[in-house]
C-alpha positions as CSV (number, residue, x, y, z in Angstrom):
1,M,25.8,5.2,-11.7
2,S,22.4,5.6,-10.6
3,T,19.9,7.5,-13.0
4,P,17.4,10.2,-11.8
5,A,13.9,9.3,-11.0
6,T,11.1,10.4,-13.2
7,T,9.0,13.2,-11.7
8,N,5.6,14.6,-13.1
9,D,3.9,17.6,-11.7
10,V,0.2,16.4,-12.1
11,A,-1.5,19.3,-10.4
12,G,-2.2,21.8,-13.1
13,E,-4.5,19.3,-15.2
14,Y,-7.1,19.0,-12.1
15,G,-7.6,22.6,-11.1
16,P,-5.8,25.8,-9.8
17,V,-2.7,25.2,-7.6
18,D,-2.7,27.4,-4.6
19,G,-1.3,24.9,-2.0
20,P,2.0,23.4,-0.9
21,R,3.8,20.9,-3.1
22,V,3.3,17.3,-2.0
23,E,5.3,14.5,-3.4
24,I,4.1,10.8,-4.0
25,V,6.9,8.4,-4.5
26,L,6.0,5.3,-6.5
27,V,8.8,2.8,-5.7
28,Y,10.0,0.0,-8.1
29,Q,7.0,-0.5,-10.7
30,S,9.2,-2.7,-12.6
31,L,9.2,-5.2,-9.8
32,L,6.2,-4.3,-7.6
33,G,3.7,-3.3,-10.3
34,I,2.0,-6.5,-11.7
35,Y,-1.3,-6.0,-10.0
36,G,-2.1,-2.4,-11.1
37,D,-1.2,-1.0,-7.6
38,R,0.2,2.1,-9.6
39,G,-3.4,3.3,-9.4
40,N,-2.9,4.1,-5.6
41,A,-0.5,6.9,-6.9
42,T,-3.0,8.3,-9.3
43,V,-5.6,8.3,-6.6
44,L,-3.5,10.2,-4.2
45,A,-2.2,12.8,-6.7
46,R,-5.5,13.6,-8.1
47,R,-7.2,13.8,-4.7
48,L,-4.4,16.3,-3.7
49,A,-4.8,18.2,-7.1
50,W,-8.5,18.5,-6.9
51,R,-7.9,20.4,-3.6
52,G,-5.5,22.7,-5.0
53,F,-2.3,21.1,-3.8
54,D,0.8,20.9,-6.1
55,A,0.8,17.3,-6.5
56,V,4.1,15.7,-7.8
57,L,4.5,12.1,-8.8
58,T,8.0,10.6,-8.7
59,V,8.4,7.1,-10.1
60,V,11.7,5.3,-8.9
61,E,13.1,2.2,-10.3
62,P,15.9,-0.2,-9.0
63,G,19.2,1.5,-9.4
64,E,17.8,5.0,-8.8
65,P,17.9,6.4,-5.1
66,L,14.7,7.1,-3.3
67,P,14.3,10.9,-2.9
68,D,14.4,12.2,0.8
69,T,11.7,14.7,-0.3
70,G,8.6,12.4,-0.6
71,H,5.7,12.7,1.6
72,V,4.1,9.3,0.8
73,Y,6.0,6.2,-0.4
74,L,4.0,3.5,-2.3
75,L,5.1,-0.1,-2.7
76,G,2.7,-2.7,-4.6
77,G,2.5,-6.2,-5.4
78,G,4.9,-8.5,-7.2
79,E,6.0,-12.3,-7.7
80,D,8.8,-14.0,-5.3
81,A,11.8,-13.1,-7.5
82,A,10.9,-9.6,-7.8
83,Q,10.0,-9.3,-4.2
84,I,13.6,-10.6,-3.2
85,S,15.3,-8.2,-5.6
86,A,13.1,-5.4,-4.3
87,V,13.8,-5.8,-0.7
88,R,17.4,-6.1,-1.2
89,A,17.7,-2.9,-3.2
90,L,15.5,-1.0,-0.8
91,R,17.7,-2.4,2.2
92,A,20.8,-1.1,0.5
93,D,19.2,2.3,-0.5
94,G,17.9,3.0,3.1
95,G,15.4,5.6,1.9
96,L,12.2,4.2,3.3
97,H,13.9,4.1,6.7
98,R,15.0,7.7,6.5
99,A,11.6,8.6,5.3
100,V,9.8,7.0,8.3
101,D,12.2,8.6,10.6
102,R,11.2,12.0,9.4
103,G,7.6,11.3,9.6
104,A,6.7,10.4,6.1
105,V,4.2,7.9,5.1
106,V,4.8,4.3,3.8
107,F,1.8,2.7,2.3
108,A,2.4,-0.9,1.2
109,V,0.3,-3.4,-0.5
110,C,0.7,-7.2,-0.8
111,A,4.4,-8.1,-1.5
112,G,5.1,-4.6,-0.5
113,Y,3.2,-5.4,2.9
114,Q,5.6,-8.4,3.4
115,I,8.7,-6.5,2.4
116,V,8.4,-3.9,5.0
117,G,7.9,-6.6,7.7
118,R,10.5,-8.4,9.6
119,T,10.6,-11.6,7.5
120,F,8.7,-13.3,4.7
121,T,9.0,-16.6,3.1
122,V,9.1,-17.5,-0.5
123,G,9.9,-20.4,-2.7
124,D,13.6,-20.6,-4.1
125,P,13.2,-19.1,-7.6
126,S,16.2,-21.2,-8.9
127,V,14.9,-24.5,-7.7
128,P,11.3,-25.5,-9.1
129,G,9.7,-27.3,-6.1
130,G,12.6,-26.4,-3.8
131,E,12.5,-25.7,-0.1
132,D,11.0,-22.3,1.0
133,Q,13.5,-19.7,2.0
134,V,13.1,-17.0,4.8
135,I,13.9,-13.5,3.6
136,E,14.8,-10.7,5.8
137,G,12.3,-7.6,5.4
138,L,12.9,-4.0,6.2
139,G,11.7,-4.3,9.7
140,L,9.5,-1.3,9.5
141,L,6.5,-3.3,10.7
142,D,6.5,-5.8,13.5
143,V,5.0,-8.6,11.2
144,T,6.1,-11.9,10.0
145,T,5.0,-13.8,6.8
146,T,5.1,-17.5,6.3
147,R,3.4,-19.8,3.6
148,G,-0.3,-20.3,4.4
149,P,-2.0,-23.7,4.2
150,R,-4.1,-22.3,1.3
151,R,-3.9,-19.3,-1.1
152,A,-6.3,-16.4,-0.4
153,V,-7.8,-15.2,-3.7
154,G,-11.1,-13.2,-3.9
155,E,-13.0,-10.3,-2.9
156,I,-12.2,-9.1,0.7
157,L,-14.5,-6.8,2.9
158,S,-13.1,-5.6,6.1
159,R,-14.1,-3.1,8.7
160,W,-11.5,-0.5,9.4
161,R,-10.8,-0.2,13.2
162,G,-11.4,2.9,15.0
163,R,-13.9,3.9,12.3
164,D,-17.7,4.2,12.1
165,G,-20.3,4.1,9.3
166,E,-20.0,3.1,5.7
167,T,-16.4,4.7,5.5
168,S,-15.1,2.1,8.0
169,L,-15.7,-0.6,5.2
170,L,-12.8,-1.5,3.2
171,T,-13.1,-3.6,-0.2
172,G,-10.5,-5.0,-2.4
173,F,-9.2,-8.1,-4.1
174,E,-6.8,-10.3,-2.3
175,N,-4.2,-12.8,-4.0
176,H,-1.6,-14.0,-1.7
177,G,0.0,-17.1,-0.6
178,G,1.5,-15.8,2.5
179,W,0.1,-15.6,6.0
180,T,1.1,-12.8,8.0
181,R,1.1,-12.6,11.9
182,L,1.5,-9.3,13.7
183,G,3.9,-8.7,16.7
184,P,3.0,-6.6,19.7
185,D,4.5,-3.5,18.0
186,A,1.9,-3.6,15.0
187,Q,-1.8,-3.2,15.2
188,P,-4.4,-4.5,12.6
189,L,-5.7,-2.1,10.0
190,A,-9.1,-3.6,9.9
191,D,-11.2,-6.9,10.9
192,V,-12.3,-9.1,8.2
193,E,-16.1,-9.8,7.3
194,V,-15.4,-11.6,3.9
195,G,-12.2,-13.2,2.9
196,I,-9.0,-14.3,4.6
197,G,-6.8,-11.3,5.3
198,N,-3.7,-11.8,7.4
199,C,-3.8,-15.3,8.2
200,D,-7.5,-16.4,8.5
201,D,-7.5,-14.9,12.2
202,G,-10.0,-12.3,11.4
203,T,-7.7,-9.3,10.8
204,E,-6.4,-7.5,7.8
205,G,-3.4,-5.4,7.3
206,A,-1.0,-3.8,10.0
207,V,-0.3,-0.2,11.1
208,A,2.6,1.3,13.3
209,G,3.0,5.0,13.1
210,T,3.0,6.2,9.6
211,V,3.6,2.8,8.1
212,V,0.3,1.4,6.8
213,A,0.0,-2.0,5.1
214,T,-2.7,-4.1,3.5
215,Y,-3.3,-7.1,1.2
216,P,-6.0,-6.0,-1.2
217,H,-5.6,-4.7,-4.7
218,G,-8.3,-3.0,-6.6
219,P,-6.4,-0.7,-6.5
220,V,-7.5,-0.4,-2.8
221,L,-7.2,3.4,-2.5
222,A,-9.4,3.8,-5.7
223,R,-12.1,1.4,-3.9
224,N,-11.7,3.2,-0.5
225,P,-11.4,7.0,-0.9
226,A,-11.5,7.6,2.8
227,L,-8.4,5.4,3.3
228,A,-6.7,7.4,0.6
229,D,-7.5,10.7,2.3
230,H,-6.3,9.0,5.8
231,V,-2.9,8.4,4.0
232,L,-2.7,11.9,2.9
233,E,-3.7,13.5,6.3
234,L,-1.0,11.2,7.9
235,A,1.6,12.7,5.6
236,L,0.3,16.4,5.9
237,G,-0.3,16.3,9.6
238,E,-3.8,17.9,8.8
239,E,-7.4,17.1,8.2
240,L,-8.4,17.5,4.7
241,A,-11.6,19.2,3.5
242,P,-14.3,16.7,2.2
243,L,-14.0,16.0,-1.4
244,P,-17.8,15.2,-2.7
245,L,-17.7,13.0,-5.7
246,P,-21.1,11.3,-6.1
247,E,-20.1,9.1,-8.9
248,I,-17.4,7.5,-6.8
249,D,-19.7,6.9,-3.9
250,T,-22.2,5.2,-6.3
251,L,-19.5,2.9,-7.6
252,R,-18.3,2.2,-4.0
253,T,-22.0,1.3,-3.0
254,Q,-22.2,-1.1,-5.9
255,R,-18.9,-2.7,-5.1
256,L,-19.9,-3.1,-1.4
257,A,-23.2,-4.8,-2.3
258,A,-21.5,-7.3,-4.7
259,V,-19.0,-8.2,-2.0
260,R,-21.6,-9.0,0.5
261,S,-23.8,-10.9,-1.9
262,S,-20.8,-13.2,-2.5
263,R,-20.8,-14.7,0.9
């Protein structure tokens, strides 16, 4: 029997609640939580709460059904064996497909990015040094991932497509051995200035409708508040009021300078 997901109403801590309820669903942290991507959920919930929304964070683990009430579903990074377990459980659950069908947002990072694609390639966890195996993904994005000729590790700086100015710059830390190629039904999220990104072809991440995927950790939404607000605006179907936070802007400026100086 499946157990209920853990739900936490976080809005009251950060200001008065006078807006609608918005549910952020954090998916399978025991499998896809080794790189601190849980921070993306915290960022979204707080940015909602600071604006007066009733922000609710629901944490779902394998064996628990994904709720059909979420507005944003978050997937993070994980190792090969955990990635295989996660995709099998998510395919059996079907909740992410239902979410996309009703217009909810899926935001996927690293292993999560590969999971929402068509296929990804991993080493056989039962055979050290064994042959790679191709795993069927969820097919929410028209992308395929294979083993790259080298591992992508380090700071990455990219320019978000369709955006102008400093908010178009995305920073993070990439650490992945997979190289991802986009099919005709997916568009790159950004163009790489420093780092590798998808497959050293100058692009990073992928977008199709309300499915947004990217490789960087950081957490990426903490380092890129404009991207965090974009995810929320996709989910809510409305533009959000600006959220002035000078201390975050200062940290972001410092991080951008550090990445550029690493060239």
